[in-house]
C-alpha positions in Angstrom: 46.9 137.4 153.0 48.7 134.1 152.2 51.0 134.6 155.1 48.1 135.3 157.3 46.4 132.2 156.4 49.9 130.2 157.3 49.4 131.6 160.7 45.9 129.9 161.0 47.2 126.4 159.5 50.3 126.7 161.6 48.6 128.1 165.0 49.0 125.8 168.2 45.4 125.0 167.8 45.3 124.4 164.2 44.5 121.3 161.9 48.2 120.7 161.0 49.8 121.1 164.7 47.1 118.8 166.1 47.4 116.1 163.5 51.4 116.1 164.0 50.7 115.8 167.8 48.7 113.1 167.1 51.1 111.4 164.6 53.8 112.1 167.2 56.0 114.2 164.7 55.7 117.1 167.4 55.5 117.0 171.1 52.2 117.7 173.1 53.6 121.0 173.9 55.3 121.2 170.9 54.7 124.2 168.1 55.1 125.0 164.1 54.2 128.8 164.3 57.2 131.0 165.4 59.8 128.4 164.1 62.3 128.6 161.1 60.1 125.5 159.7 57.1 128.1 159.4 59.4 130.9 158.0 60.9 128.5 155.3 57.6 126.7 154.1 55.8 130.4 154.6 58.3 131.7 151.8 58.4 128.4 149.8 54.9 128.4 149.6 54.6 132.2 148.5 57.3 131.8 145.6 56.6 128.3 143.9 54.7 129.8 141.4 58.0 132.0 140.4 59.6 129.0 139.9 57.3 126.5 138.7 55.5 128.7 135.7 58.9 129.0 133.8 59.9 125.9 134.2 56.7 124.8 133.1 56.7 126.8 130.1 60.3 125.8 129.1 59.4 122.0 129.7 56.4 122.3 127.8 58.3 124.0 124.5 60.6 120.7 124.4 60.0 118.6 121.4 58.7 115.0 122.9 60.6 113.3 119.9 64.1 114.0 121.3 63.3 112.0 124.2 61.6 109.4 122.2 64.6 109.3 120.3 67.2 109.2 123.3 65.3 105.9 124.7 65.3 104.5 121.0 69.2 104.6 120.9 69.0 102.9 124.5 69.0 105.6 127.0 67.4 104.7 130.2 64.8 107.2 131.3 67.5 108.7 133.9 69.8 109.2 131.1 67.7 110.8 128.5 66.5 113.4 131.4 70.1 114.4 132.0 70.9 114.5 128.8 68.4 116.0 126.9 65.5 117.3 129.3 67.7 119.0 131.8 69.8 120.9 129.0 66.8 122.2 127.4 65.0 123.3 130.5 67.9 125.2 131.5 66.4 128.7 130.3 63.3 127.9 132.9 65.4 126.9 135.5 67.5 130.0 135.0 64.3 132.3 134.7 62.7 130.4 137.5 65.8 130.8 139.9 66.2 134.5 139.1 62.5 135.0 139.8 62.2 133.0 142.8 65.4 134.2 144.7 65.2 138.3 144.0 61.9 138.7 145.6 62.9 135.9 148.4 66.0 137.9 149.7 63.8 141.0 150.2 61.2 139.1 151.8 60.4 140.2 155.4 56.8 139.5 155.5 57.0 135.7 156.6 59.7 136.4 158.9 57.5 139.2 160.7 54.1 136.9 160.9 55.4 133.5 160.8 58.6 133.6 162.8 59.6 135.5 166.0 61.3 138.9 166.8 64.4 137.3 167.1 64.5 135.9 163.5 66.0 138.6 161.3 66.2 138.6 157.4 67.8 141.3 155.4 64.4 142.4 154.4 63.2 142.9 158.2 66.2 144.6 159.2 66.1 147.0 156.0 62.5 147.7 157.2 63.4 148.5 160.7 65.8 150.8 160.0 63.7 152.9 157.3 60.5 152.3 159.5 61.4 152.1 163.5 64.7 153.4 163.8 64.4 156.2 161.1 68.3 155.6 160.0 67.6 156.3 156.4 71.3 156.4 155.2 72.1 153.0 157.0 68.7 151.6 155.4 69.7 152.9 152.1 73.1 151.7 151.8 71.9 148.0 153.0 69.3 148.3 150.2 72.1 149.2 147.9 74.6 146.7 149.2 72.0 144.2 148.6 71.0 145.1 145.3 74.8 145.1 144.2 75.4 141.3 145.9 72.3 140.4 143.8 73.6 142.0 140.5 77.0 140.1 141.1 75.3 136.5 142.1 73.4 137.2 138.6 76.1 137.7 136.6 78.2 134.9 137.8 75.2 132.8 137.8 74.7 133.9 134.0 78.4 133.2 133.2 78.3 129.9 135.3 75.3 128.7 133.0 76.2 130.3 129.9 73.5 132.8 128.6 74.9 132.3 124.9 73.6 128.7 125.0 70.8 129.8 127.3 69.6 132.0 124.8 70.3 129.7 121.8 68.0 127.1 123.5 65.3 129.5 124.5 65.3 130.7 120.5 65.2 127.2 119.4 
């Protein structure tokens, strides 16, 4: 439903396009629907809650006295954010990134409805192989390879961030 709503919002006679034309951001015969911008906006809008909610929970758990102590010790707001808030928010950033990335990789609806038939995402290719071409072995192999790449990426991501410090920060 949200993606179909984006179709209406970004249509050639929609409110957003007419305002952009009035301001001069797009030409009189320009369009937003069926562009990369529309696909990216749809994906960002659809998956924003998957990032915002874990990040909010992580930031909510931070003791405000730690930030106050950093500013009492003459740290600027930027330094206090970088040295106190950001490390304590890493579990939320990690969880939100994974919760956003994993479904966004396989998303095919946004590209199909907001893009053109010439715009491909891996989810569109897998769906096409399953439903249109009926090439089940290739579609299954692509799905398995995608799952493998995601698992390798998660392992690298967890290794770089250090899951021990993430779990310690989450438990504290």
